[in-house]
N, C-alpha and C positions, 0 to 999 in steps of 0.2 A: 392547673385545671384547665382543659379546652374547653372553645365555646361550646362545643355540642355537649360536653356534660354538665354543662349548667342548667338551673332551673329556667323556664322559658320566660318567666318573668324576670329573671337577672339579665337574659339575653335581651329582652325588650329595653332593659333600662342602661346596658353595657355593651360595647361590640368592640371585637377584637380587631375591625377593619381599620386601616390606616390610608388614607389617600396618596397615591404617588405623588412625590414631587415634581416640581416643575411647572405647576399651572401660572399663567399670569395673563393680566387682563387689563385692559384702562381704568375699568372702576374699582374704587375703594373698596375691600372686602367690608362685609357689615360682622362686625364681631360681637353677638348678642350674648351678655355675661353679668352676672352678678359675682359670682364666684371666680375666683382667677385661679387656677391651679399652680403649683410650685413643684419641681422638680425632687425637693427635698427639704427637710425641716430648716437645714443652714440657709438654704434660700430664703425661705419664709421670713426665718430671723433678718435676715441682710437687706430686706427689701423696704425700702422706705415711702410712704406715699408723695413726700413731697418733691423727691426726684422723678423725673420722666424717663429714667432710663432703665425701668423694668416696670411691673406691673404688679399690683396689690389688691385691689378690688375694683368692681367695675364702675362705682362712683367716681374713682379716681382717675379713672380712663383707659380706654382700651385701643389697638392700633386704629382704630376708625376715629374715634374722638381727637387723638393725641394728632392725627392728620390733619384733621379739619383746622385744629387750634394752630398747627403748622403753616397750614395756609393762609387763613385769616390775619395772623401776624406778620406774614409778609406781604400781603396785599396793602396794611397800612403800615409798613415799616415799622413794625415791632420786633421784639425779642420773645415776649410772654405772650400767653393768649389761656384765658380761663373761659369756660363755655356755663351758661346757665339755661333755665329753662323757659325764660322769657327776656325781653328787654328790661323789664320792670325788675325780674329778679336780679338782672347784671347790677341795675343803678343800686337797688337795695343791699347787694354784696358790698358793693364799695362804701355806701355810708355806713354799715355796719362793721367794716373792717376797721375803717378811719376815723369813726367818730364815736365819742363817749359821753357822758354826762357831764355837762359844763361847757362843752365844746360849741361852736359856731360855725354854720355853715351858709352860705351865700349861694341864691339862685335865681337866675333870672326871670322876671315878670312874664315871660313868654315862654317858660318852661313847659316839657310835655307834662299834662296835667296830673298823671298819677304820681311822676316827679313831685310835682308840687304837694298833693295830698300825702305822699311817704314824707316829705319834710314836716309838714303840719303834725304828722303823727310823732314824729321824733322830737318834735319840740313837745307836744301835750302829754307824752306818755314815758319818755328816756329823757328829758332834761338836756337835750341838744336845742340851742338858738337855731332857729331858722329863719332868715331875711331876705327879702326879694328886692332885687336891683334893676334897674333900666338897663335894657339887653344892649342899648347904645351907649353905654357909660362909659366904655374904652378904658384908657388910664385913670379915668377917676373912680375905678374900684378902688384904689388904692385909699381914699378917704373913708369908705366905709369896711375895710379891714380893721377887727378890734385883735387885741392880744390873743385872744383864743379862739380866731378863726384858725380853723383847720382846712377847710375844702371850699373851692369855689366852683359851682357847675356854672357850664355854659352849654348853648344849644346853638348848631348852625348848619341853618338859620332854624328860628322859632318854626316850628311845625304845623303852627296853625298861622301866625299872624306874619311869618316869614321875613323879621327883623334880622339881618346879619351884623354879628357881633365883631369889633375887631379884637379878634381871638390875640394877635401878638400883644398888643397893648395891655390886654387882662393879664395874660400870662406874664409877662414883664414885670408887671406893679405886683402881681403876686408873688413872684418868686421872691422879689426884692423883700419880702414881708417873710419868706418861709413858707408860703401857704401852696398847699398842693391845687392844680387845676384839672378837674376832669371835664371832658368834652362827650358830648351826645353826639356822635357822627353819621347818625343812622340816616341823615337825607342824602348827604354825598355818599354816602358806603365805603369811604376809603379811596374812592376813585375820584370823585371831583375836586376834594381835599383831603390830605393826609395831616391826622392831627398833630403827629410830633414835628410835622416840619415848620409849624406856628407856634410851637412853646408847650402845647400839653402834656401833661404828666401820664394822665389816664386818657383811654379811647374807649367809648362805650359805643356799641352798634347794637341795635336790634337785628337780628339777623333773620326776623319774622318777614322782611321787607325785600330788598332786591337779592340778598344773597340767598333766597330761597327761590322767590319769584313766582311761586304757585300758590298762596294764598291759604297753604295747608299745613302750616306748621309755626309754632312758637318755639323761639330760642335768641337768647343774647349772648354776648362776649364782652370781655373785658382786656383790652390789650395794654401793656406797658413795656417800657424798655428796662427800667431800673428791675434789678433782682430782687433788693430789699422790699420795693413797693410790691411787686407781684407776691412775694413771700407772706407778706401781710394779709393780701387779697386772698391768696389760696389758704390761708388759714380759717378765714371767714367762709370760703367756698366749702372746706371739708366740715366745718361745724353747722353749717346751715344745709347741708347736705345738696348741692346745687347739681345733682346729676341730668344728663340730658339721654335721650333714649339714642339707640343704635340707628336704627331706621331713620329718625329725623336728621340725626348728624348726616347721614349718606345723602339723604335727598338735598342739603344745603351744599355738600360736596359736589354733587351732579350739579346744582344750579350754580356752581361758581363760576363752572366751564363757560357760561354762554352769559354771565352777568354783566360783563361790560358791553356786550352788543346789546343786550336788552335795556341796560341804562343809556345807552346812546340814542336808541330808538325810543325811548319814553321823555328822553331830554326834548329831541327835535320835534316831536308830535305835541309836548305841551307849550312850546313857542309859538308853535303856529296855532294851536287852540288860544293861547294868551293874547298873541297879537291880534287875532281877530276880536277877541274879547272886548279888547282896549279901545275898539272903534267902537262899541255898541253905546246907544244911550242910555241903555238900562245898568251900566255899570259905572259907577263913579272912578274906582281904582282898581288896577290889576298888582295884586301883590305876590312877586315873581324874580326872586334875585335877579336874574339876568335883564331885568327891565327898570329903566333909570327911575321909575317911580316907587321901587320898593326901598325901604328905610334899610341904608348898609348897602346899597348896590354898589358903589365906590369900593368897598371892602372885599365884595365879591368879585368884581373885577379884577383887584390885586392879588388875590389869594386861592381863587377857585379854579379848576379848569373845564367847568361844566356845571350842568344843573340837573338837578331830578326832574321826575315827572308831576310833582306835588308843588301845587300855588294855589294862593287864594283870591278870591275877588271881594271886593264890597260893591253892594248894590246901590243903587241911587237912594239917597233918603226917602224919596216920594213914595217907595214900595212898601208896603208894610211886611210883617214878619209872616203872616198869613200869604202875602201874595208870593212872598219868596219859596214858603215852604210849599205851595202849590208847582213852583217852578220846578223844585226837586223832585216832586211827586211825578211831574211831568215829563220827566226824563225816563227815555227808553234805553238806552247804551250805556247809562249810569248806576250802579247800584247805591243804595242808602247802605253805608257801612263804614267802621272805622279802617284804620291801618292804608297801609301803598305798596305801592312796590310790585304788587301782582300785574297779570295780563290783562285783566279787568278793570276799567275806569270806574270810579267811584266820586258821588259828591255828598258833602256833609254840610249843613248849615249849623254857624255858631252863635251862640248868643253871646257878644264881646263887651257889651254895654254892663257895667255894674259889676263885672266879674274880672275885669284887667284895668290896674291901676292907670290912670293917665290914658285911658283909651278914649278917644275923641270923636271917631268915626260914628254917624248916626244912624246908616246904612246896615242891613244884613252882612256879615260874613259868610261867603260859601268857599267850602275848600273842594278843590277837585285834586283828584289822583287820575292822570291820563294812564290808560292802559295801553295795549298794543292793538287794539282797534284803528282802524285808519282814519287820519285826523281829520279829514272833509266829511265822514260819517259824523265823528263825534260833533264838528260845528253844526251840521245839519240838523242834529237831535236837540242841541242847545238852542238852535233859533227856532224850531218848534216848540221848545216848553217857554221859550220868552213870549210866545204868541198865546200859549195857555196861561200865562200868569194874569 
């Protein structure tokens, strides 16, 4: 049946046209697909979603997502990568792949708060013990490991309080007891620190941040080197239906090309703003891993090659919460919002007292994401906000 002999409705749905071969361009093609077509029944029956040498269903990957996974794994120095709809989804995928009722997981006190809440949920509803440890514990993690401990989460640095853990010591101690270590490496983005180089078994990144760079999408990644470990997480990925959209995958691919340039610009600007803040009487402490006053600074010097645009400050205790809130409200070049890694600067106050075990600072903590505005303008904006406080 020729095209012209078919009914109009069929011609609207199906076309005989085939684009000529030979087209090539720098951008990765965006493949929108739920259904994947097979050339014949034998091909369909031979395809296996666990392998990435063929396509089975949009949820399990397209050329767009496979390309993104390969590039992310290469940046981090891993061999396998799985995408998830957000950083938190990637964390949950790891937990649900590796933990079952009766198991134990260790999380640092400074862990990303949704990860903390997830741990508590696993404990209250799923029979998984979730315990919290001092992020600066180092080799002392060995004393906390129980016979049923299966996983140790780390975060370098803590995304609010900025402590830099001794990942080498934690990984060595955990591995000596047969325990896996997962690293939230979102702050360093695989650029300033490669997690496998310091001993991590699993590296999680929120691609929402620097990989995207546009504050316009949500995505996460789980990267591994061990095939058996990847297969366990991939099974959870499939069962949980952790798919990502092709358009979002394309935006991350596009962002990767400029990520290092943007990351270095964020780093340089953040250090300039942080250095200025260090000399201000309103500020009691600057919590920036590249600065000597930050807990774990010596570890940062040993293991990291750079710093991100995210850091925190502690206001002098003479300022009330109402005053520091007024400071944040007075900023004009800083939006009030969570996340980081985008081109626009952000500022968020946190209530640390009573929410973090062992927290002794009396002043309010404010976290800054330094975007790509000129740092002199950001400094001037902060100075105006100090006056309004």
